[in-house]
N, C-alpha and C positions, 0 to 999 in steps of 0.2 A: 817146804820148797816153794819158791816163787816161780810159777810156770813161765813167765816171760824171761826170767834169767836163764832158763834152760832151752830157750829158743822155741817155746811152745806158743802157738798163735791161735787165738779164738776165731772161730768161723763167724763171718758176718751174717750168713744165712742161718746157721745153726748155733746161735749164741747161747749163753747159759740159760737165759729165760726161756728160749724155745726148747732146749733140751729138757728143762724141768717140766714144761707144759706137756711134752710128749710122754715123759716118764709118769707124770701124774695121771694122764689119760689112760696109759697102759696099766697102771696100778689099780685104778678105780672103775674104769669103764663108764665114767660120767663126765659130761662136758663141764667146763668151768663156768660158774656164775659169780658175778661180782658187781660192785658199783664203781664209782669214781671216774667213769668216762674213759675215752680213748687215751691210751698212754703213749702211743707213737707220737713222734714229732709231726705236727701239722701246720700248714700256713695259718697264721693267726694275727691278731691285731698288733703283736710285737713287731710284725714285718712292715708296719706302716709308721710314718712319722708325721707329726703336725708341724706346719710352717708358722712359727711365731712371727709377730710383726717386728719390723725394725725401721726401714725407711719407706718402702713401698706400701706398707700397711701400718695402721695406727693402733697401737695397743691401748687397752683400758687400764686405768690406774688401780692397781691392787684392790684394797677393800674400800676405796672411796667411790668408785664407780660401779653401778649395779651390773650384775650379770644374773638375770632371772633364770629360774629352774623349773617353773611350773609346767605342767602338761595336762591336757584334757583328752581322755580316751573314750571313744564311743559317740562322737558327735554326728554320725551319719543318720541314725534313725532313732536313737534312744531319747526318751524324755529327760532322763537323768544320767548324763554321761559322768564318768569318774573324773574328778578334779584332784590331781595329785600334786604335792608340793615338790616332788623330785621325779625325774624320769627313770628311776631304778625301782623295780618291783620284785616281789618274791614269787618264784615260779611254783607250780603245783607239785606238792609232795604230800603223799597220803598219810592219814592216820592209819596205822597198821605198819607201813614202812617206817614211820616215825612215831615216837611216843607222844602221848597226850601233852606231856610237859613241853616237848619240842614244838608242837603245833601252837601251844599257848605262847611260848616265847617268840615264835615267828610273828604272831599277831601283835604282841606287845611291841616288839621292835619296829615293825612296819608302821604301826599307828603312831608311835612316838615321833616319827619323821614325816608323817603325812602321806604315806604311800600304801599300796595294797599288797595283800597276800592271797594265796590261792589254795583251794581245798585239796586237790589231788583225788585219786581213786578212793572209793570207799565211803564217801559222804562227808557231811559237815559235823564237826564236834562242837558242843557248847563252849569248850575251852577256847577254840579258835574264833568262833563267831562272837563270843563275849568280849574278846580282847582285840578284835580287828575293826578298825574304823572303816576300812574298805576291804571287802572280801569277795573274791571271784570264785564262783562255784563251777567246778569242772564237771562236764557232762561227757562221760567216757563210754566206750563200747561195752564195757562190762555191766554197766548200770548198777554196780554195787553201791548200795547206800543211797540210790536215787530217790529223792523225796520232793514232790512239787512244792511243799511248804518251805523246804530249805531253798529251793530255787527262788521263791518269792522273797525270802529273807536275805538273800545275797544281794550284792551291789552290781554284779555283772555275771554273765554266764560264758564259760569257755567250752566250746564244742571241740573235743580232742580227737583229731584224726591220726596223730602220730607224735612220737617223741624223738628227740635227736639221737638218743642212745640206741633206739630200736625202731626206726621207721619201718612199718610193715609188720611189726611183731607185737604180740600182746604182752601185757605185764605179768609178773609173777610175784607171789607172796608166799614164802615157804611156811610150812605148817607150824614151825616153832614160834612164829609171830602171829598166828591166827588164834588169839585168846578168845575167851567168851565174849568180851565186849566187841572185839573186831569181827568175830563170826556173827554176832547178833546184828551188827550194822550192815554186814554184807550178805546175810542170809546164807551162811555157809556152815559146814560142820567144824567144830573146834579141832585144831591140830592137823588139819588136812591142807596140803599144798593148794594154793589158789592160782590158777592161770587165767588171766583175762583174755577176752576175745581180741583179735587183731583188727576187727572191723565192727561197725555198728550193726546190730541185729535186724533193724527195721528199715534200712535203706542201703543202697549200693552205689550211688553216684551223685553227681553235683545237683541234678534236678531234684532228687529225693532230699538232699541236704537243704535246698531252698525251702521245701515243705517243712522240714524239721525246724528250721530257724523260725518260720512263721508260727509254728506250734509254740515254741519257746517264748516268742514275743507275746502271743495271746495269753499264755499262762501268767506272764509277768506284766500284763497290761501295757506293753510297749515301753515300759519304764527303764528296763535294764539293757545296757550294751551287750551285744552278742559277739564274742570273739570266736575265731576259728584258728585252732593250733595245728600246724603241720610239722612233721619231721623234715629236715632239709634233705631233699633228694631231687625231684623234678620241680624245683621251687618256682620257677617262672610260671609254669602251667598251673601248679596247685594254687598259687596266689590269685591268678586270674579267675579260676573257678570258684574260689572262696568269695571273691568280690561279687561275681555274678550271682552267687547263692544268697547274697545279702549280708555278709559279715560287716559289722561296724569296725572291728579290729582284727588284724591278721597277726598271729604269733608264729614266728619261724624259729625252730629249735635246731641248731647245728649239731654235728656229730660229737662235739666236745661236751655236750650235755651229759652230766655224770650222776644224777641222783637216782636214775632208774637202775636197780639191780637186775641184770639180765645176762645172757650168754656172752662170754668174752669174745667169741667169734663174731657176734653181732656188733658189739661195741666198736671193735677195731676195723670192721670190713664193710659196714653198711652206712650209707649216708654220705654227705659232703660237709666240709668244714664250714663253720659259721661265716668266715670271711668270704667264701665262695658263694654262699646262699644269699647273703644280704643284698648285694647289688642286683641279683636276679629278681628278688622280691621288689626292690625299688623300681626297676625297669618295668615290671609288670604293672605296678600301680600307676606309673607315669604314662604308660601307653593307654591305660584306661581313663586317664584324666582324673584320678582320684587320690593321687599322692597327697598326703596330709589330711584329706577328707576321710579316707579310710586309714586309720592309724596302724603303724607297723611296730610291733614289739619283737625284739630279737633276743634270743637266749642261746646258751651253749658255750661255756668256758669264759664267761664274763667275770673278771677278777678285780677290777680296779676302776678308778675314775678315768684313767687313760683309755682303757677298753671302751668305757661308756662314751667318752668324747669322740673317739674314732667311729664307733657305731652310729652315733648321731650325725657325724659329719658325712657318713656314707648314705644317710637318708632315713635311718630309724627314728621313730618318735620316742621310744623308750627301750630299755633293756630289762631283762629279768635274770635274777641270780638264783641258783639252787645250791650247788656245792659250796660256793663261797659263803653263802648264808649259814650252812651247817658248820663250816670251819669257824665262822664268827661266833657261833653258839658254843663252840668248844670241841668240835670233832677233831680227832687226831692231835689233841693238845699234849705237850710233853709231860704234863702232870700225871697222865695215865700211861706213860711209856711202859712201866713194868707190867701193867695189865694187858696192854697190847702184845707184849712179848710172850706172855703166857698163852696167848691165842695163836702164836706163831707169826706175829706181825710186829710192827713197831710204830711209834708215833710218827705220822707223816706218810705211812705206807698202808694204813688200815683201809681196806676196801670191801671187806666182807659184810656189807650192809644187810645182806639177806639172812645172815645167821642169827640175828637178834641178840648178839652178845656184846654190843657196843659199850665199852667201859665208860664212855662219856654220857650214857643215858639218852642218846639221841635216836639212833636207828635200832630201837629195841622195844619190846613189850614186857620185858622182865621188870616187875615192880621195884625190885631192889636197885637195879641198874638205873631205871628211869628216875628214881628218886634222887640220883646224884645231880640231875640237872635242875637248878633253881630257875623257874620260868621268868622270874623278875630279873635276876642277874643275867640270864641268857638274853632276854629282851633288851636289856641295857647295852650289852655287848654288841648285839646286832644293830641297834640304833646308832651306836658310835661308828660302826663300820659303814653304815649307809651314809652318815653325815660326812665321813672322810671321803668316800667315793664322790659324793656331790661336790664337796669343796675342791677336790682334785680336778674334777671336770670343769668347774668354774674357773679355776686358776688357768687351765689350758685354754679355755674359751676366751678369757680376757686377753691372754697373750696373743690370740689371733684377732683381737679387736672386736669380739662379739659381745653384745649386751644381753644375749639369751643363749642358752645351750642349744636350742633348736635353730639358731642362726649359723651354726657350724655347717660346712658344706664340703663337697669333694675337692674344691679348689684349695682347701686348707691342708690337703694331704699329699704325701709322696710315698712311694714304696721302696723298700730296700732290696727286693729280689724281683726277678722277672716274673716268677710265679705269682707273687702277691700283687704285683702291678696288673697282671692280666686278670686276676680274680676280682680285685677291688675296682679296676678300671680307673686307676689314677696313675700319673706319670712315674716312671722309674726315677729315683732321686738323681738330681743333676742333669736330667734330660727333660724333653717334652714328649717322650715316647711312651705311649700306652700300648703294650703288646696286644695285637689283635684289633686295634682300632683303625688300622689302615693308614697310619702315618708314622 
């Protein structure tokens, strides 16, 4: 029977996904944990359009005229800032959440195109350090795997205050992924669920953060840039406080960030969209007079060169990708559809990163599954994707008459909806009206 043909109508409030969630909670008494980020429809970069040149602007000629892509991160205080060939980087994803093969593949792919990757919770692995030209070491509330020698061996340090998928909440790594190696790096019992702290244990506010940043600079002889990463919530104030504390780079992670496996209720109901957070961060930097001096990296739902170009036009210096990088490695690939279906999912729908049963060998610690991922092939695929993103952004920038990706600006953008116009602070398409701008 087709329900619609019998006059049956699905409830918008209690749709089938909501009914299933209630039934699952009633059956198990356990809240849902997953990855993949927010699944609700949110204002995003698709709601913005770039204004290509025709008469009033002069475009650059295809592949004959240069459009440079390089970016330098950490110029404020560090002796050795990161010099990247492209403004797209790899976000922090831990060994433990990901297999050693996946971490190696991320390092290989990022290095092939001259960009950086990031360690994530749980410390640095030889596989990642050995294959990463530029490696950012995350300094997290958990302190799992924290090693001063690894800090010195990294090329930058990222002090993590929050993530887009769970700002204000600590991370979790379920026991089935806490193998002997993972447990050894994190000083944890094997097979026991790990819940990370939601705040750093040795400081409670921005003044203490300033002291911590000075400690990290002293440990690394003022050579390494220090990033501060915040989940997108009260972005304007958080960015200002990060700058006052001494950050060289601020990373803002919007609620579409999807690589952190956490409570579904957190993913869908905490934080603000990347599109809403980015202009707030830029305004904070501009008011402090440090926009471009303190670099801004934006992450959370970045999927393409178009997303990157629009983020740069709104004032970011670079973007970071996580979920898109895992898909490039092979996550949710149709070749594993039969395996995904045996897990009760399907290719394109798999979000149970926390279970450690990923058929693609990426979000797992099972040695047989992890062996399915060839780090060399995975790295090649990721490098291809990063190159395509960069070329897409160059194509769009040339069409706007820009000789460098960082020359893109808000004047090159219009919005398709009133909501996105208000968030991005660019005109509604076909008008000169910016909602809330008083004109």
